[in-house]
ZALUMMI-271888 format. One record per residue: residue number from 1; residue in one letter; y, z, x of N, C-alpha, C in turn. Coordinates in Angstrom, 1 decimal, padded with zeros to 4 digits. Layout:
BEGIN
  seq  type    n.c2    n.c3    n.c1   ca.c2   ca.c3   ca.c1    c.c2    c.c3    c.c1
  NUM     A       Y       Z       X       Y       Z       X       Y       Z       X
...
This chain:
BEGIN
  seq  type    n.c2    n.c3    n.c1   ca.c2   ca.c3   ca.c1    c.c2    c.c3    c.c1
    1     M  -001.2   000.0   000.8   000.0   000.0   000.0   001.2   000.0   000.9
    2     S   002.3  -000.6   000.4   003.5  -000.7   001.1   004.2   000.7   001.3
    3     Q   004.9   000.8   002.4   005.6   002.0   002.7   006.8   002.1   001.7
    4     R   007.2   001.0   001.2   008.4   001.0   000.4   008.0   000.8  -001.1
    5     A   006.7   001.0  -001.3   006.3   000.9  -002.8   007.1   001.8  -003.8
    6     I   007.3   001.3  -005.0   008.0   002.0  -006.0   007.1   002.5  -007.0
    7     D   007.6   003.5  -007.7   006.8   004.0  -008.9   007.5   003.4  -010.2
    8     E   006.8   003.8  -011.3   007.2   003.2  -012.6   008.7   003.7  -013.0
    9     A   009.1   004.9  -012.6   010.4   005.4  -012.9   011.4   004.6  -012.2
   10     T   011.2   004.2  -010.9   012.1   003.4  -010.1   012.1   002.0  -010.7
   11     L   011.1   001.5  -011.0   011.0   000.1  -011.7   011.9   000.0  -013.0
   12     L   011.7   001.1  -013.7   012.5   001.1  -015.0   014.0   001.2  -014.8
   13     K   014.3   002.0  -013.7   015.7   002.1  -013.4   016.2   000.7  -012.8
   14     L   015.5   000.0  -012.0   016.0  -001.3  -011.6   016.1  -002.3  -012.7
   15     V   015.1  -002.3  -013.7   015.3  -003.2  -014.9   016.5  -002.8  -015.7
   16     Q   016.7  -001.6  -015.8   017.9  -001.1  -016.6   019.2  -001.6  -015.9
   17     L   019.3  -001.3  -014.6   020.4  -001.7  -013.9   020.7  -003.2  -014.0
   18     A   019.6  -004.1  -014.0   019.7  -005.5  -014.2   020.1  -005.9  -015.6
   19     G   020.0  -005.0  -016.5   020.4  -005.4  -017.9   019.2  -006.0  -018.7
   20     Y   018.0  -005.7  -018.2   016.8  -006.2  -019.0   016.1  -005.1  -019.6
   21     E   015.1  -005.5  -020.5   014.2  -004.6  -021.0   012.8  -004.9  -020.6
   22     L   012.0  -004.0  -020.4   010.5  -004.3  -019.9   009.6  -003.6  -020.9
   23     P   008.8  -004.3  -021.7   008.0  -003.7  -022.6   006.9  -002.8  -021.9
   24     A   006.4  -001.8  -022.5   005.4  -000.9  -021.9   004.2  -001.6  -021.5
   25     E   003.7  -002.6  -022.3   002.5  -003.3  -021.9   002.6  -004.2  -020.8
   26     R   003.7  -004.5  -020.2   003.9  -005.4  -019.1   004.3  -004.5  -017.8
   27     R   004.6  -003.3  -017.9   005.1  -002.5  -016.7   004.1  -002.4  -015.7
   28     E   002.8  -002.1  -016.0   001.8  -002.1  -015.0   001.7  -003.3  -014.2
   29     M   001.7  -004.5  -014.8   001.5  -005.8  -014.2   002.7  -006.1  -013.3
   30     V   003.9  -005.8  -013.8   005.2  -006.1  -013.1   005.3  -005.2  -011.9
   31     L   004.9  -003.9  -012.0   004.9  -002.9  -010.9   003.9  -003.4  -009.8
   32     G   002.8  -003.8  -010.2   001.8  -004.2  -009.2   002.3  -005.5  -008.4
   33     Q   002.9  -006.4  -009.2   003.4  -007.6  -008.5   004.6  -007.3  -007.6
   34     Y   005.5  -006.5  -008.0   006.6  -006.1  -007.2   006.2  -005.4  -005.9
   35     N   005.2  -004.5  -006.0   004.7  -003.8  -004.8   003.9  -004.7  -003.9
   36     T   003.3  -005.7  -004.5   002.6  -006.7  -003.7   003.6  -007.6  -002.8
   37     L   004.7  -008.0  -003.5   005.7  -008.7  -002.8   006.3  -007.8  -001.7
   38     L   006.6  -006.6  -001.9   007.1  -005.7  -000.8   006.2  -005.6   000.3
   39     A   004.9  -005.5   000.1   003.9  -005.4   001.2   003.9  -006.8   001.9
   40     G   004.0  -007.8   001.2   004.2  -009.1   002.0   005.4  -009.3   002.8
   41     F   006.5  -008.8   002.4   007.7  -008.8   003.2   007.5  -007.9   004.4
   42     E   006.8  -006.6   004.3   006.7  -005.8   005.4   005.7  -006.5   006.4
   43     A   004.7  -007.2   006.0   003.8  -008.0   006.9   004.6  -009.0   007.6
   44     F   005.5  -009.8   007.0   006.3  -010.7   007.6   007.2  -010.2   008.7
   45     E   007.9  -009.0   008.4   008.8  -008.4   009.2   008.1  -008.0   010.6
   46     A   006.8  -007.8   010.6   006.0  -007.5   011.8   006.1  -008.6   012.8
   47     Y   006.4  -009.8   012.4   006.4  -010.9   013.4   007.8  -011.0   014.0
   48     D   007.8  -011.4   015.3   009.0  -011.7   016.0   009.4  -013.1   015.7
   49     T   010.5  -013.2   014.9   010.9  -014.6   014.5   012.3  -015.0   015.2
   50     K   012.6  -014.3   016.2   014.0  -014.5   016.9   014.0  -015.9   017.5
   51     E   012.9  -016.4   018.1   012.7  -017.6   018.7   012.2  -018.8   017.9
   52     M   012.0  -018.5   016.7   011.5  -019.5   015.7   012.6  -020.5   015.4
   53     P   012.3  -021.7   015.4   013.3  -022.7   015.1   013.5  -022.7   013.5
   54     P   014.7  -023.0   013.0   015.0  -023.0   011.6   014.1  -024.1   010.8
   55     A   013.9  -023.9   009.6   013.0  -024.8   008.8   013.5  -026.3   008.9
   56     H   014.8  -026.5   009.0   015.3  -027.9   009.0   014.8  -028.7   010.3
   57     A   014.3  -027.9   011.2   013.9  -028.5   012.5   012.4  -029.1   012.4
   58     F   011.8  -028.7   011.3   010.4  -029.2   011.1   010.4  -030.8   010.7
   59     T   009.6  -031.4   011.4   009.4  -032.9   011.2   007.9  -033.1   011.0
   60     P   007.5  -033.4   009.8   006.1  -033.7   009.5   005.7  -035.1   010.1
   61     R   004.5  -035.0   010.7   003.9  -036.4   011.2   002.8  -036.8   010.3
   62     W   003.0  -037.9   009.6   002.0  -038.3   008.6   001.0  -039.3   009.2
   63     E   001.3  -039.9   010.3   000.4  -040.8   010.8  -000.8  -040.0   011.5
   64     G  -001.8  -040.6   011.6  -002.9  -040.0   012.2  -004.2  -040.4   011.8
């Protein structure tokens, strides 16, 4: 689980601050997806991307 994982109370506060409503039957699913995204961001942050070229430098080679 992510070190920054949130609980249901925090999720509800975020939803309220954004001006939305989240039905009770969808909370568990949304909370799981949100925490999965946070874990993915943490995994990405583990990589040193300082020397990585920007995406626009990518040139696909389709011949082969």
